[in-house]
C-alpha positions, -999 to 999 in steps of 0.1 A, spaced: -219 318 481 -185 332 469 -158 319 446 -126 307 462 -93 303 444 -68 277 454 -33 289 444 0 272 443 29 296 450 66 289 446 97 310 451 116 307 418 151 294 420 150 283 456 167 250 465 152 232 483 118 244 471 100 271 491 63 269 483 27 275 496 -9 265 489 -33 293 497 -71 298 495 -83 333 487 -114 352 477 -117 355 439 -132 390 442 -101 406 459 -78 429 440 -45 418 425 -28 441 451 -45 423 480 -33 390 467 2 405 465 1 416 502 -8 380 511 20 366 491 45 390 506 33 379 541 37 342 535 71 345 520 85 367 547 87 398 525 87 430 546 70 453 521 101 475 520 103 474 481 81 479 451 64 450 433 44 441 402 24 411 391 29 399 355 3 377 338 9 362 303 -24 364 286 -17 352 250 -29 316 257 -61 330 272 -68 352 242 -61 323 218 -86 302 237 -112 329 236 -108 334 199 -111 296 193 -143 294 213 -158 324 196 -149 311 161 -161 275 167 -153 249 140 -141 276 116 -111 285 137 -78 281 118 -50 281 145 -22 283 119 -37 312 100 -46 330 133 -10 327 146 3 341 113 -20 371 116 -11 376 153 26 365 155 32 383 189 1 370 207 21 345 228 43 374 241 13 395 253 13 402 290 -7 422 315 14 439 341 -3 450 374 17 478 390 15 504 418 5 534 398 -1 564 420 -31 586 412 -41 567 381 -79 570 376 -81 545 347 -61 517 332 -35 527 306 -14 509 281 23 513 273 36 520 238 43 483 235 8 469 226 20 434 237 25 447 272 -6 462 288 -2 481 321 -29 481 348 -33 496 382 -27 468 407 -48 485 434 -79 486 412 -77 454 391 -97 424 403 -79 391 407 -101 374 382 -90 399 355 -54 386 359 -61 349 363 -94 332 357 -90 295 346 -76 265 363 -40 260 351 -33 296 343 -1 311 358 14 345 366 42 358 387 49 384 414 82 403 410 93 418 443 123 442 449 136 452 415 172 450 428 172 416 445 146 403 420 125 379 439 100 360 417 70 341 430 53 317 406 15 318 410 -7 290 396 -45 286 398 -51 250 407 -88 250 418 -119 271 419 -147 263 443 -179 279 456 -179 283 494 -200 299 521 -197 337 524 -185 334 560 -156 311 550 -124 323 566 -101 336 539 -72 339 532 -56 308 546 -25 287 540 -32 250 537 2 236 529 38 248 525 75 243 530 105 264 537 110 297 555 108 323 527 132 351 516 158 372 534 153 409 527 183 427 510 205 396 510 212 399 472 184 378 459 181 341 453 219 335 452 224 354 484 197 332 500 214 300 488 247 313 503 230 320 537 213 286 538 247 270 531 264 289 559 234 280 583 245 244 582 274 254 605 255 276 630 287 283 650 306 297 621 315 334 620 297 339 587 264 326 601 267 345 633 274 377 614 243 371 593 222 365 625 235 397 640 227 417 608 192 402 603 182 407 639 170 372 648 185 346 671 182 318 645 163 307 614 152 272 605 151 275 567 133 242 561 105 249 586 71 263 580 44 267 607 10 267 590 -9 276 621 14 305 629 13 318 593 -25 318 593 -23 340 625 0 364 607 -23 365 577 -51 379 600 -30 410 606 0 417 582 -17 420 548 -38 449 561 -7 466 574 9 462 539 -22 475 522 -21 507 544 16 511 537 15 507 499 -19 524 492 -21 551 519 16 555 527 9 549 564 41 538 581 37 507 603 39 513 641 68 499 661 45 472 674 35 462 638 72 463 627 81 439 655 54 415 643 65 418 607 102 412 614 95 385 640 108 404 670 78 392 690 
């Protein structure tokens, strides 16, 4: 048996909401989860990313359990005033052999390729976020909503629910996406036609989400992203066509 995480994912700031429910193996790395998220939100792995997990609440809970009835929450918070600000940041650190911390002891830095998912998020209700493209600044909320034991041969990862297309690379972030969605309401307009020509697709239905098709994409694309980020292997033309939906 293996532990399966059910995660709720949401593109922050998107209106209408763009979200997914996915099932993943608890034992994967944080990076492997990131490659899945990039895939299901139409991110083309052309920018850096990091995953940020607020861990203050988890540490407070751990101290409370360890102390038992003698735990004094008020006194503890006075002794550790910055605990609520503590975060773990999982980043692409090339050639790092061990986890390191920044000078800010409230912000601990870890290698996203080597850190297990359960290190970042472990209890139902915990949240973290993926930050993709440090210019356009796309943020994906990640919430652990269920943990379940399943058979080892269970097919993972899979998407079970979702709505909305995803992001548009290099469009200027969430405000750019909102503008494009607005222009798409008049598909004959010069603005929308210029966007379609620039993006390279015939049309985009921003409210649609095909679960069956996305699960087919999940069988291939995350592994392409893993090679690209971790081994610096450039995708083939055929793989690029799949990623950008030219096939």
